[in-house]
C-alpha positions as CSV (number, residue, x, y, z in Angstrom):
1,M,82.2,139.7,179.0
2,M,85.3,138.0,177.5
3,Q,85.3,135.5,180.4
4,F,81.6,134.8,179.7
5,L,82.2,134.2,176.0
6,A,85.2,132.0,176.8
7,Q,83.0,129.9,179.1
8,G,80.0,129.9,176.8
9,D,79.2,127.4,174.0
10,A,78.7,127.9,170.3
11,I,75.2,129.4,170.8
12,T,76.4,132.0,173.2
13,R,79.2,133.1,170.8
14,T,76.8,133.1,167.9
15,V,74.4,135.4,169.8
16,A,77.3,137.7,170.7
17,A,78.5,137.8,167.1
18,M,75.0,138.6,165.9
19,L,74.7,141.5,168.3
20,L,78.2,142.8,167.2
21,L,77.2,142.6,163.5
22,M,73.9,144.3,164.1
23,S,75.7,147.1,166.1
24,V,78.3,147.7,163.4
25,S,75.6,147.7,160.7
26,A,73.4,150.1,162.6
27,W,76.2,152.6,163.2
28,V,77.3,152.4,159.6
29,V,73.8,153.2,158.4
30,I,73.4,155.9,161.1
31,L,76.5,157.8,160.2
32,W,75.8,157.5,156.5
33,K,72.2,158.6,156.7
34,A,73.0,161.5,159.0
35,W,75.5,162.8,156.5
36,L,73.2,162.1,153.5
37,L,70.1,163.7,154.9
38,R,71.9,166.8,156.2
39,R,73.5,167.2,152.8
40,V,70.1,166.8,151.0
41,R,68.3,169.3,153.2
42,H,71.1,171.8,152.7
43,D,71.0,171.2,148.9
44,I,67.2,171.7,148.7
45,E,67.5,175.0,150.7
46,R,69.9,176.3,148.1
47,A,68.8,174.7,144.9
48,V,65.1,175.6,145.0
49,P,65.5,179.4,145.3
50,A,68.3,179.2,142.7
51,F,66.0,177.4,140.3
52,W,63.2,179.9,140.6
53,A,65.6,182.8,140.3
54,A,66.8,181.5,136.9
55,V,65.8,183.4,133.8
56,S,65.0,180.3,131.7
57,M,64.4,176.6,132.1
58,D,67.8,175.7,130.8
59,A,69.4,178.1,133.3
60,G,67.2,176.6,136.1
61,R,68.4,173.1,135.1
62,D,72.0,174.3,135.4
63,Q,71.3,175.7,138.8
64,L,69.9,172.4,140.0
65,A,72.9,170.5,138.6
66,A,75.2,172.9,140.5
67,F,73.5,172.7,143.9
68,D,71.6,169.3,143.9
69,R,74.6,167.1,144.7
70,E,72.5,164.1,145.8
71,R,70.0,164.4,142.8
72,A,66.9,164.9,145.0
73,L,65.5,167.6,142.7
74,Q,66.8,166.8,139.3
75,P,64.7,163.7,138.7
76,L,61.6,165.8,139.3
77,L,62.6,168.3,136.7
78,A,63.6,165.6,134.3
79,A,60.2,163.9,134.8
80,A,58.3,167.2,134.2
81,M,60.2,168.0,131.0
82,A,60.0,164.4,129.6
83,M,57.8,164.0,126.5
84,P,55.4,161.1,126.4
85,Q,55.6,158.7,123.5
86,L,53.0,159.2,120.8
87,G,50.3,156.6,120.5
88,T,50.6,155.5,124.1
89,L,48.0,155.8,126.8
90,E,50.2,158.3,128.6
91,G,50.3,160.5,125.5
92,K,46.5,160.5,125.2
93,G,46.0,162.0,128.7
94,H,45.7,165.7,129.5
95,L,48.9,167.6,130.2
96,D,48.1,168.0,133.9
97,S,47.4,164.3,134.3
98,Q,50.7,163.4,132.5
99,L,52.7,165.8,134.7
100,T,51.0,164.5,137.9
101,R,51.8,160.9,137.1
102,R,55.4,161.5,136.0
103,L,56.2,163.8,139.0
104,R,54.6,161.3,141.4
105,D,56.7,158.4,140.1
106,A,59.8,160.5,140.2
107,L,59.0,161.7,143.8
108,H,58.5,158.1,144.9
109,G,61.9,157.2,143.5
110,V,63.7,160.0,145.3
111,L,61.9,159.2,148.6
112,A,62.9,155.5,148.3
113,Q,66.5,156.7,148.0
114,L,66.2,158.9,151.1
115,Q,64.4,156.2,153.1
116,F,67.1,153.5,152.3
117,G,68.3,151.9,155.5
118,Q,65.2,152.8,157.6
119,V,64.0,149.2,157.5
120,M,67.3,147.9,158.7
121,L,67.3,150.3,161.7
122,A,63.7,149.4,162.5
123,S,64.5,145.7,162.4
124,I,67.6,146.0,164.5
125,G,65.8,148.2,167.0
126,S,63.0,145.7,167.4
127,T,64.9,142.5,167.4
128,A,68.2,143.2,169.2
129,P,66.7,143.3,172.8
130,F,65.1,139.9,172.2
131,I,68.3,138.4,170.8
132,G,70.2,139.7,173.9
133,L,67.5,138.3,176.1
134,F,67.8,134.9,174.4
135,G,71.6,135.1,175.0
136,T,71.0,135.8,178.7
137,V,68.5,133.0,179.1
138,W,70.8,130.5,177.4
139,G,73.8,131.8,179.3
140,I,72.0,131.3,182.6
141,Y,70.8,127.9,181.6
142,H,74.3,126.9,180.5
143,A,75.9,128.3,183.7
144,L,73.4,126.5,186.0
145,I,74.0,123.2,184.2
146,S,77.7,123.6,184.7
147,I,77.3,124.4,188.4
148,S,74.9,121.5,188.9
149,A,77.4,119.1,187.2
150,A,80.1,120.4,189.6
151,G,78.1,119.0,192.5
152,S,78.0,122.1,194.7
153,I,75.7,125.1,194.5
154,S,76.2,128.3,196.5
155,I,75.3,131.9,195.9
156,E,78.9,132.7,195.1
157,R,79.0,130.1,192.4
158,V,75.7,131.2,190.9
159,S,76.0,135.0,191.1
160,G,79.1,135.2,188.9
161,P,77.9,133.3,185.8
162,V,74.4,134.7,186.1
163,G,75.7,138.2,186.3
164,E,77.9,137.7,183.3
165,A,74.9,136.2,181.4
166,L,72.9,139.3,182.1
167,V,75.4,141.3,180.2
168,M,73.9,139.9,177.0
169,T,70.6,141.7,177.8
170,A,72.5,145.0,178.3
171,A,74.3,144.4,175.0
172,G,71.0,143.9,173.2
173,L,69.6,147.2,174.6
174,A,72.9,149.0,173.7
175,V,72.4,147.9,170.1
176,A,68.7,148.6,169.9
177,I,68.5,152.1,171.6
178,P,70.7,154.0,169.1
179,A,68.9,152.3,166.2
180,V,65.5,153.3,167.4
181,L,66.5,156.8,168.2
182,A,68.1,157.2,164.8
183,Y,65.1,155.7,163.0
184,N,62.8,158.3,164.6
185,I,65.1,161.2,163.9
186,F,65.7,160.2,160.3
187,G,62.0,159.7,159.8
188,K,61.4,163.3,160.8
189,M,64.2,164.5,158.5
190,V,62.9,162.5,155.6
191,G,59.4,163.9,156.2
192,A,60.8,167.5,156.1
193,C,62.6,166.7,152.8
194,E,59.4,165.1,151.4
195,A,57.4,168.3,152.2
196,E,60.0,170.4,150.3
197,L,60.1,168.0,147.4
198,E,56.3,167.9,147.1
199,G,56.2,171.7,147.2
200,F,58.7,171.9,144.4
201,A,56.9,169.3,142.3
202,H,53.6,171.1,142.8
203,D,55.0,174.5,141.8
204,L,56.8,173.0,138.8
205,R,53.6,171.3,137.6
206,E,51.6,174.5,137.9
207,M,54.2,176.5,136.1
208,L,54.3,174.1,133.1
209,I,50.5,174.0,132.9
210,D,50.3,177.8,132.9
211,T,53.0,178.0,130.3
212,A,51.2,175.5,128.0
213,A,47.9,177.2,128.4
């Protein structure tokens, strides 16, 4: 690979640098999101039962603050307890409508936080193979031009440069495969967290409506 890069031109080195940057970026996101989502799921499993076991809303808020380290649940409680401004369209709606809107907005904000980095993984997974393939095609073209300029063509002179150029395709796949696998796994984990958060928001809404009735 180093010999191929040394013999290549600026385009070959640029493609290799792009693949290296994409690989580093993908693995940084993979390691960070694996840690974050596992931490969030563990927090939800502990925080939700602790909240419902509290004797008052203030005690429940304290329980969430103690267990919800990544603030996946606290924005939902804050949105549910927020008071609408008087004289606004929000304040003129029914309580259940106000709660639904505020909880929906808060849930979308939390999910956006949990889904951060997914677009990058999807983009890397879908484009890295083609970037590697472009590097291979350009490397083969560059190698054949060099061999042709030398004036003698044989299978020995062709197989070496072409084989080295094919490494770029393998590099593109090596970058893309972990990104695609991580994207699918993280999508499933975010979906599980979303189901738990929706359940908590629904139960919280019903409790507040029953309390106000």
